[in-house]
mmJSON file of the N, C-alpha and C atoms, coordinates in Angstrom:
{"data_MODEL":{"atom_site":{
"group_PDB":["ATOM","ATOM","ATOM","ATOM","ATOM","ATOM","ATOM","ATOM","ATOM","ATOM","ATOM","ATOM","ATOM","ATOM","ATOM","ATOM","ATOM","ATOM","ATOM","ATOM","ATOM","ATOM","ATOM","ATOM","ATOM","ATOM","ATOM","ATOM","ATOM","ATOM","ATOM","ATOM","ATOM","ATOM","ATOM","ATOM","ATOM","ATOM","ATOM","ATOM","ATOM","ATOM","ATOM","ATOM","ATOM","ATOM","ATOM","ATOM","ATOM","ATOM","ATOM","ATOM","ATOM","ATOM","ATOM","ATOM","ATOM","ATOM","ATOM","ATOM","ATOM","ATOM","ATOM","ATOM","ATOM","ATOM","ATOM","ATOM","ATOM","ATOM","ATOM","ATOM","ATOM","ATOM","ATOM","ATOM","ATOM","ATOM","ATOM","ATOM","ATOM","ATOM","ATOM","ATOM","ATOM","ATOM","ATOM","ATOM","ATOM","ATOM","ATOM","ATOM","ATOM","ATOM","ATOM","ATOM","ATOM","ATOM","ATOM","ATOM","ATOM","ATOM","ATOM","ATOM","ATOM","ATOM","ATOM","ATOM","ATOM","ATOM","ATOM","ATOM","ATOM","ATOM","ATOM","ATOM","ATOM","ATOM","ATOM","ATOM","ATOM","ATOM","ATOM","ATOM","ATOM","ATOM","ATOM","ATOM","ATOM","ATOM","ATOM","ATOM","ATOM","ATOM","ATOM","ATOM","ATOM","ATOM","ATOM","ATOM","ATOM","ATOM","ATOM","ATOM","ATOM","ATOM","ATOM","ATOM","ATOM","ATOM"],
"id":[1,2,3,4,5,6,7,8,9,10,11,12,13,14,15,16,17,18,19,20,21,22,23,24,25,26,27,28,29,30,31,32,33,34,35,36,37,38,39,40,41,42,43,44,45,46,47,48,49,50,51,52,53,54,55,56,57,58,59,60,61,62,63,64,65,66,67,68,69,70,71,72,73,74,75,76,77,78,79,80,81,82,83,84,85,86,87,88,89,90,91,92,93,94,95,96,97,98,99,100,101,102,103,104,105,106,107,108,109,110,111,112,113,114,115,116,117,118,119,120,121,122,123,124,125,126,127,128,129,130,131,132,133,134,135,136,137,138,139,140,141,142,143,144,145,146,147,148,149,150],
"type_symbol":["N","C","C","N","C","C","N","C","C","N","C","C","N","C","C","N","C","C","N","C","C","N","C","C","N","C","C","N","C","C","N","C","C","N","C","C","N","C","C","N","C","C","N","C","C","N","C","C","N","C","C","N","C","C","N","C","C","N","C","C","N","C","C","N","C","C","N","C","C","N","C","C","N","C","C","N","C","C","N","C","C","N","C","C","N","C","C","N","C","C","N","C","C","N","C","C","N","C","C","N","C","C","N","C","C","N","C","C","N","C","C","N","C","C","N","C","C","N","C","C","N","C","C","N","C","C","N","C","C","N","C","C","N","C","C","N","C","C","N","C","C","N","C","C","N","C","C","N","C","C"],
"label_atom_id":["N","CA","C","N","CA","C","N","CA","C","N","CA","C","N","CA","C","N","CA","C","N","CA","C","N","CA","C","N","CA","C","N","CA","C","N","CA","C","N","CA","C","N","CA","C","N","CA","C","N","CA","C","N","CA","C","N","CA","C","N","CA","C","N","CA","C","N","CA","C","N","CA","C","N","CA","C","N","CA","C","N","CA","C","N","CA","C","N","CA","C","N","CA","C","N","CA","C","N","CA","C","N","CA","C","N","CA","C","N","CA","C","N","CA","C","N","CA","C","N","CA","C","N","CA","C","N","CA","C","N","CA","C","N","CA","C","N","CA","C","N","CA","C","N","CA","C","N","CA","C","N","CA","C","N","CA","C","N","CA","C","N","CA","C","N","CA","C","N","CA","C","N","CA","C"],
"label_alt_id":[null,null,null,null,null,null,null,null,null,null,null,null,null,null,null,null,null,null,null,null,null,null,null,null,null,null,null,null,null,null,null,null,null,null,null,null,null,null,null,null,null,null,null,null,null,null,null,null,null,null,null,null,null,null,null,null,null,null,null,null,null,null,null,null,null,null,null,null,null,null,null,null,null,null,null,null,null,null,null,null,null,null,null,null,null,null,null,null,null,null,null,null,null,null,null,null,null,null,null,null,null,null,null,null,null,null,null,null,null,null,null,null,null,null,null,null,null,null,null,null,null,null,null,null,null,null,null,null,null,null,null,null,null,null,null,null,null,null,null,null,null,null,null,null,null,null,null,null,null,null],
"label_comp_id":["MET","MET","MET","LYS","LYS","LYS","MET","MET","MET","LYS","LYS","LYS","LYS","LYS","LYS","SER","SER","SER","ASP","ASP","ASP","LEU","LEU","LEU","PRO","PRO","PRO","GLN","GLN","GLN","LYS","LYS","LYS","ILE","ILE","ILE","CYS","CYS","CYS","LEU","LEU","LEU","VAL","VAL","VAL","CYS","CYS","CYS","GLN","GLN","GLN","ARG","ARG","ARG","PRO","PRO","PRO","PHE","PHE","PHE","SER","SER","SER","TRP","TRP","TRP","ARG","ARG","ARG","LYS","LYS","LYS","LYS","LYS","LYS","TRP","TRP","TRP","GLU","GLU","GLU","ARG","ARG","ARG","VAL","VAL","VAL","TRP","TRP","TRP","ASP","ASP","ASP","ASP","ASP","ASP","VAL","VAL","VAL","LYS","LYS","LYS","TYR","TYR","TYR","CYS","CYS","CYS","SER","SER","SER","THR","THR","THR","LYS","LYS","LYS","CYS","CYS","CYS","ARG","ARG","ARG","SER","SER","SER","GLN","GLN","GLN","ARG","ARG","ARG","GLN","GLN","GLN","ASN","ASN","ASN","VAL","VAL","VAL","ASN","ASN","ASN","ALA","ALA","ALA","LYS","LYS","LYS"],
"label_asym_id":["A","A","A","A","A","A","A","A","A","A","A","A","A","A","A","A","A","A","A","A","A","A","A","A","A","A","A","A","A","A","A","A","A","A","A","A","A","A","A","A","A","A","A","A","A","A","A","A","A","A","A","A","A","A","A","A","A","A","A","A","A","A","A","A","A","A","A","A","A","A","A","A","A","A","A","A","A","A","A","A","A","A","A","A","A","A","A","A","A","A","A","A","A","A","A","A","A","A","A","A","A","A","A","A","A","A","A","A","A","A","A","A","A","A","A","A","A","A","A","A","A","A","A","A","A","A","A","A","A","A","A","A","A","A","A","A","A","A","A","A","A","A","A","A","A","A","A","A","A","A"],
"label_entity_id":["1","1","1","1","1","1","1","1","1","1","1","1","1","1","1","1","1","1","1","1","1","1","1","1","1","1","1","1","1","1","1","1","1","1","1","1","1","1","1","1","1","1","1","1","1","1","1","1","1","1","1","1","1","1","1","1","1","1","1","1","1","1","1","1","1","1","1","1","1","1","1","1","1","1","1","1","1","1","1","1","1","1","1","1","1","1","1","1","1","1","1","1","1","1","1","1","1","1","1","1","1","1","1","1","1","1","1","1","1","1","1","1","1","1","1","1","1","1","1","1","1","1","1","1","1","1","1","1","1","1","1","1","1","1","1","1","1","1","1","1","1","1","1","1","1","1","1","1","1","1"],
"label_seq_id":[1,1,1,2,2,2,3,3,3,4,4,4,5,5,5,6,6,6,7,7,7,8,8,8,9,9,9,10,10,10,11,11,11,12,12,12,13,13,13,14,14,14,15,15,15,16,16,16,17,17,17,18,18,18,19,19,19,20,20,20,21,21,21,22,22,22,23,23,23,24,24,24,25,25,25,26,26,26,27,27,27,28,28,28,29,29,29,30,30,30,31,31,31,32,32,32,33,33,33,34,34,34,35,35,35,36,36,36,37,37,37,38,38,38,39,39,39,40,40,40,41,41,41,42,42,42,43,43,43,44,44,44,45,45,45,46,46,46,47,47,47,48,48,48,49,49,49,50,50,50],
"pdbx_PDB_ins_code":[null,null,null,null,null,null,null,null,null,null,null,null,null,null,null,null,null,null,null,null,null,null,null,null,null,null,null,null,null,null,null,null,null,null,null,null,null,null,null,null,null,null,null,null,null,null,null,null,null,null,null,null,null,null,null,null,null,null,null,null,null,null,null,null,null,null,null,null,null,null,null,null,null,null,null,null,null,null,null,null,null,null,null,null,null,null,null,null,null,null,null,null,null,null,null,null,null,null,null,null,null,null,null,null,null,null,null,null,null,null,null,null,null,null,null,null,null,null,null,null,null,null,null,null,null,null,null,null,null,null,null,null,null,null,null,null,null,null,null,null,null,null,null,null,null,null,null,null,null,null],
"Cartn_x":[-0.942,0.193,0.438,0.51,0.7,2.17,2.389,3.785,4.054,5.253,5.613,5.653,5.346,5.266,6.699,7.673,9.058,9.381,8.658,8.923,8.114,7.183,6.349,7.218,6.879,7.558,7.311,8.318,8.247,8.496,8.074,8.372,8.603,9.149,9.377,8.372,7.667,6.62,7.327,6.738,7.311,7.188,6.289,6.075,6.889,6.642,7.31,8.604,8.893,10.177,10.289,9.226,9.229,8.863,9.39,9.041,7.606,6.904,5.663,5.571,4.758,4.682,3.458,3.543,2.422,1.189,0.056,-1.243,-2.145,-2.969,-3.848,-4.721,-5.221,-6.085,-5.301,-3.957,-3.179,-2.693,-3.213,-2.711,-2.703,-3.73,-3.826,-3.188,-2.916,-2.392,-0.998,-0.358,0.893,1.926,1.978,2.967,2.63,1.351,0.917,0.913,1.095,1.035,2.346,2.165,3.34,3.381,2.21,2.11,1.617,2.101,1.806,0.39,-0.171,-1.472,-2.225,-3.487,-4.372,-3.76,-3.274,-2.7,-1.52,-0.589,0.551,0.082,-0.827,-1.35,-1.955,-2.65,-3.24,-2.15,-0.97,0.09,1.061,0.79,1.797,2.103,1.135,1.383,2.41,2.395,3.337,4.732,4.954,6.341,6.802,5.924,6.285,6.715,6.118,6.426,7.756,8.305,9.597,10.759],
"Cartn_y":[16.691,17.022,18.554,19.135,20.591,20.965,22.046,22.618,23.543,23.612,24.598,25.94,26.976,28.288,28.744,28.241,28.593,28.002,26.943,26.295,26.913,27.791,28.417,29.383,29.564,30.53,31.955,32.826,34.168,35.154,36.327,37.443,38.703,39.708,40.993,41.99,42.605,43.566,44.739,45.245,46.334,47.701,47.803,49.065,49.125,48.232,48.301,47.558,46.742,46.005,44.955,44.484,43.429,42.099,41.037,39.672,39.278,38.586,38.04,36.657,35.791,34.357,34.123,32.982,32.471,32.266,32.543,32.263,31.396,30.638,29.721,30.521,31.71,32.506,32.966,32.952,33.379,32.198,31.052,29.803,29.922,30.403,30.473,31.689,32.72,33.961,34.374,33.409,33.721,34.45,34.128,34.772,36.266,36.655,38.02,38.823,38.207,38.926,39.739,41.049,41.95,42.699,42.772,43.531,42.651,42.922,42.076,42.366,43.501,43.87,44.793,45.062,45.982,47.392,47.645,48.957,49.288,48.319,48.54,48.647,47.867,47.945,49.357,49.913,51.215,52.361,52.074,53.098,52.922,52.016,51.759,52.951,53.856,55.015,55.977,55.997,56.85,56.36,55.087,54.528,54.75,54.603,54.833,56.311,57.214,58.639,59.021,58.253,58.67,58.557],
"Cartn_z":[0.21,1.057,1.005,2.137,2.193,2.14,1.546,1.459,2.677,3.099,4.094,3.484,4.293,3.811,3.233,3.84,3.408,2.08,1.623,0.354,-0.812,-0.514,-1.562,-2.382,-3.644,-4.5,-3.949,-4.17,-3.732,-4.896,-4.803,-5.702,-4.861,-5.506,-4.866,-5.438,-4.5,-4.894,-5.639,-6.785,-7.574,-6.806,-5.883,-5.202,-3.902,-2.96,-1.633,-1.556,-2.615,-2.685,-1.623,-1.05,-0.104,-0.685,-0.219,-0.759,-0.343,-1.211,-0.855,-1.457,-0.813,-1.223,-1.999,-2.678,-3.521,-2.65,-3.153,-2.497,-3.409,-2.749,-3.502,-4.47,-4.1,-4.963,-6.259,-6.193,-7.319,-8.178,-7.899,-8.547,-10.07,-10.659,-12.122,-12.76,-11.931,-12.478,-11.867,-11.239,-10.511,-11.462,-12.672,-13.586,-13.786,-13.588,-13.841,-12.544,-11.345,-10.099,-9.93,-9.619,-9.518,-8.193,-7.536,-6.269,-5.174,-3.947,-2.782,-2.206,-2.536,-1.915,-2.803,-2.412,-3.148,-2.929,-1.765,-1.504,-2.442,-2.559,-3.481,-4.925,-5.316,-6.7,-6.98,-6.012,-6.197,-6.216,-5.639,-5.629,-6.743,-7.68,-8.749,-9.584,-9.848,-10.679,-9.959,-8.661,-7.971,-8.144,-8.216,-8.395,-9.807,-10.787,-12.209,-12.484,-11.739,-11.961,-11.385,-10.53,-9.857,-10.778],
"occupancy":[1.0,1.0,1.0,1.0,1.0,1.0,1.0,1.0,1.0,1.0,1.0,1.0,1.0,1.0,1.0,1.0,1.0,1.0,1.0,1.0,1.0,1.0,1.0,1.0,1.0,1.0,1.0,1.0,1.0,1.0,1.0,1.0,1.0,1.0,1.0,1.0,1.0,1.0,1.0,1.0,1.0,1.0,1.0,1.0,1.0,1.0,1.0,1.0,1.0,1.0,1.0,1.0,1.0,1.0,1.0,1.0,1.0,1.0,1.0,1.0,1.0,1.0,1.0,1.0,1.0,1.0,1.0,1.0,1.0,1.0,1.0,1.0,1.0,1.0,1.0,1.0,1.0,1.0,1.0,1.0,1.0,1.0,1.0,1.0,1.0,1.0,1.0,1.0,1.0,1.0,1.0,1.0,1.0,1.0,1.0,1.0,1.0,1.0,1.0,1.0,1.0,1.0,1.0,1.0,1.0,1.0,1.0,1.0,1.0,1.0,1.0,1.0,1.0,1.0,1.0,1.0,1.0,1.0,1.0,1.0,1.0,1.0,1.0,1.0,1.0,1.0,1.0,1.0,1.0,1.0,1.0,1.0,1.0,1.0,1.0,1.0,1.0,1.0,1.0,1.0,1.0,1.0,1.0,1.0,1.0,1.0,1.0,1.0,1.0,1.0],
"B_iso_or_equiv":[0.0,0.0,0.0,0.0,0.0,0.0,0.0,0.0,0.0,0.0,0.0,0.0,0.0,0.0,0.0,0.0,0.0,0.0,0.0,0.0,0.0,0.0,0.0,0.0,0.0,0.0,0.0,0.0,0.0,0.0,0.0,0.0,0.0,0.0,0.0,0.0,0.0,0.0,0.0,0.0,0.0,0.0,0.0,0.0,0.0,0.0,0.0,0.0,0.0,0.0,0.0,0.0,0.0,0.0,0.0,0.0,0.0,0.0,0.0,0.0,0.0,0.0,0.0,0.0,0.0,0.0,0.0,0.0,0.0,0.0,0.0,0.0,0.0,0.0,0.0,0.0,0.0,0.0,0.0,0.0,0.0,0.0,0.0,0.0,0.0,0.0,0.0,0.0,0.0,0.0,0.0,0.0,0.0,0.0,0.0,0.0,0.0,0.0,0.0,0.0,0.0,0.0,0.0,0.0,0.0,0.0,0.0,0.0,0.0,0.0,0.0,0.0,0.0,0.0,0.0,0.0,0.0,0.0,0.0,0.0,0.0,0.0,0.0,0.0,0.0,0.0,0.0,0.0,0.0,0.0,0.0,0.0,0.0,0.0,0.0,0.0,0.0,0.0,0.0,0.0,0.0,0.0,0.0,0.0,0.0,0.0,0.0,0.0,0.0,0.0],
"pdbx_formal_charge":[null,null,null,null,null,null,null,null,null,null,null,null,null,null,null,null,null,null,null,null,null,null,null,null,null,null,null,null,null,null,null,null,null,null,null,null,null,null,null,null,null,null,null,null,null,null,null,null,null,null,null,null,null,null,null,null,null,null,null,null,null,null,null,null,null,null,null,null,null,null,null,null,null,null,null,null,null,null,null,null,null,null,null,null,null,null,null,null,null,null,null,null,null,null,null,null,null,null,null,null,null,null,null,null,null,null,null,null,null,null,null,null,null,null,null,null,null,null,null,null,null,null,null,null,null,null,null,null,null,null,null,null,null,null,null,null,null,null,null,null,null,null,null,null,null,null,null,null,null,null],
"auth_seq_id":[1,1,1,2,2,2,3,3,3,4,4,4,5,5,5,6,6,6,7,7,7,8,8,8,9,9,9,10,10,10,11,11,11,12,12,12,13,13,13,14,14,14,15,15,15,16,16,16,17,17,17,18,18,18,19,19,19,20,20,20,21,21,21,22,22,22,23,23,23,24,24,24,25,25,25,26,26,26,27,27,27,28,28,28,29,29,29,30,30,30,31,31,31,32,32,32,33,33,33,34,34,34,35,35,35,36,36,36,37,37,37,38,38,38,39,39,39,40,40,40,41,41,41,42,42,42,43,43,43,44,44,44,45,45,45,46,46,46,47,47,47,48,48,48,49,49,49,50,50,50],
"auth_comp_id":["MET","MET","MET","LYS","LYS","LYS","MET","MET","MET","LYS","LYS","LYS","LYS","LYS","LYS","SER","SER","SER","ASP","ASP","ASP","LEU","LEU","LEU","PRO","PRO","PRO","GLN","GLN","GLN","LYS","LYS","LYS","ILE","ILE","ILE","CYS","CYS","CYS","LEU","LEU","LEU","VAL","VAL","VAL","CYS","CYS","CYS","GLN","GLN","GLN","ARG","ARG","ARG","PRO","PRO","PRO","PHE","PHE","PHE","SER","SER","SER","TRP","TRP","TRP","ARG","ARG","ARG","LYS","LYS","LYS","LYS","LYS","LYS","TRP","TRP","TRP","GLU","GLU","GLU","ARG","ARG","ARG","VAL","VAL","VAL","TRP","TRP","TRP","ASP","ASP","ASP","ASP","ASP","ASP","VAL","VAL","VAL","LYS","LYS","LYS","TYR","TYR","TYR","CYS","CYS","CYS","SER","SER","SER","THR","THR","THR","LYS","LYS","LYS","CYS","CYS","CYS","ARG","ARG","ARG","SER","SER","SER","GLN","GLN","GLN","ARG","ARG","ARG","GLN","GLN","GLN","ASN","ASN","ASN","VAL","VAL","VAL","ASN","ASN","ASN","ALA","ALA","ALA","LYS","LYS","LYS"],
"auth_asym_id":["A","A","A","A","A","A","A","A","A","A","A","A","A","A","A","A","A","A","A","A","A","A","A","A","A","A","A","A","A","A","A","A","A","A","A","A","A","A","A","A","A","A","A","A","A","A","A","A","A","A","A","A","A","A","A","A","A","A","A","A","A","A","A","A","A","A","A","A","A","A","A","A","A","A","A","A","A","A","A","A","A","A","A","A","A","A","A","A","A","A","A","A","A","A","A","A","A","A","A","A","A","A","A","A","A","A","A","A","A","A","A","A","A","A","A","A","A","A","A","A","A","A","A","A","A","A","A","A","A","A","A","A","A","A","A","A","A","A","A","A","A","A","A","A","A","A","A","A","A","A"],
"auth_atom_id":["N","CA","C","N","CA","C","N","CA","C","N","CA","C","N","CA","C","N","CA","C","N","CA","C","N","CA","C","N","CA","C","N","CA","C","N","CA","C","N","CA","C","N","CA","C","N","CA","C","N","CA","C","N","CA","C","N","CA","C","N","CA","C","N","CA","C","N","CA","C","N","CA","C","N","CA","C","N","CA","C","N","CA","C","N","CA","C","N","CA","C","N","CA","C","N","CA","C","N","CA","C","N","CA","C","N","CA","C","N","CA","C","N","CA","C","N","CA","C","N","CA","C","N","CA","C","N","CA","C","N","CA","C","N","CA","C","N","CA","C","N","CA","C","N","CA","C","N","CA","C","N","CA","C","N","CA","C","N","CA","C","N","CA","C","N","CA","C","N","CA","C","N","CA","C"],
"pdbx_PDB_model_num":[1,1,1,1,1,1,1,1,1,1,1,1,1,1,1,1,1,1,1,1,1,1,1,1,1,1,1,1,1,1,1,1,1,1,1,1,1,1,1,1,1,1,1,1,1,1,1,1,1,1,1,1,1,1,1,1,1,1,1,1,1,1,1,1,1,1,1,1,1,1,1,1,1,1,1,1,1,1,1,1,1,1,1,1,1,1,1,1,1,1,1,1,1,1,1,1,1,1,1,1,1,1,1,1,1,1,1,1,1,1,1,1,1,1,1,1,1,1,1,1,1,1,1,1,1,1,1,1,1,1,1,1,1,1,1,1,1,1,1,1,1,1,1,1,1,1,1,1,1,1]
}}}
């Protein structure tokens, strides 16, 4: 049975502050996911410096 996208867990990206939803590829590491994209992950040092 598939879940609706609106029913999936969400988090807020630490860089862009936008909500992002759970993805199948993050199934085993969801607790460790902090960034919505590769771009945000690569910009994380800029946010920490502010």
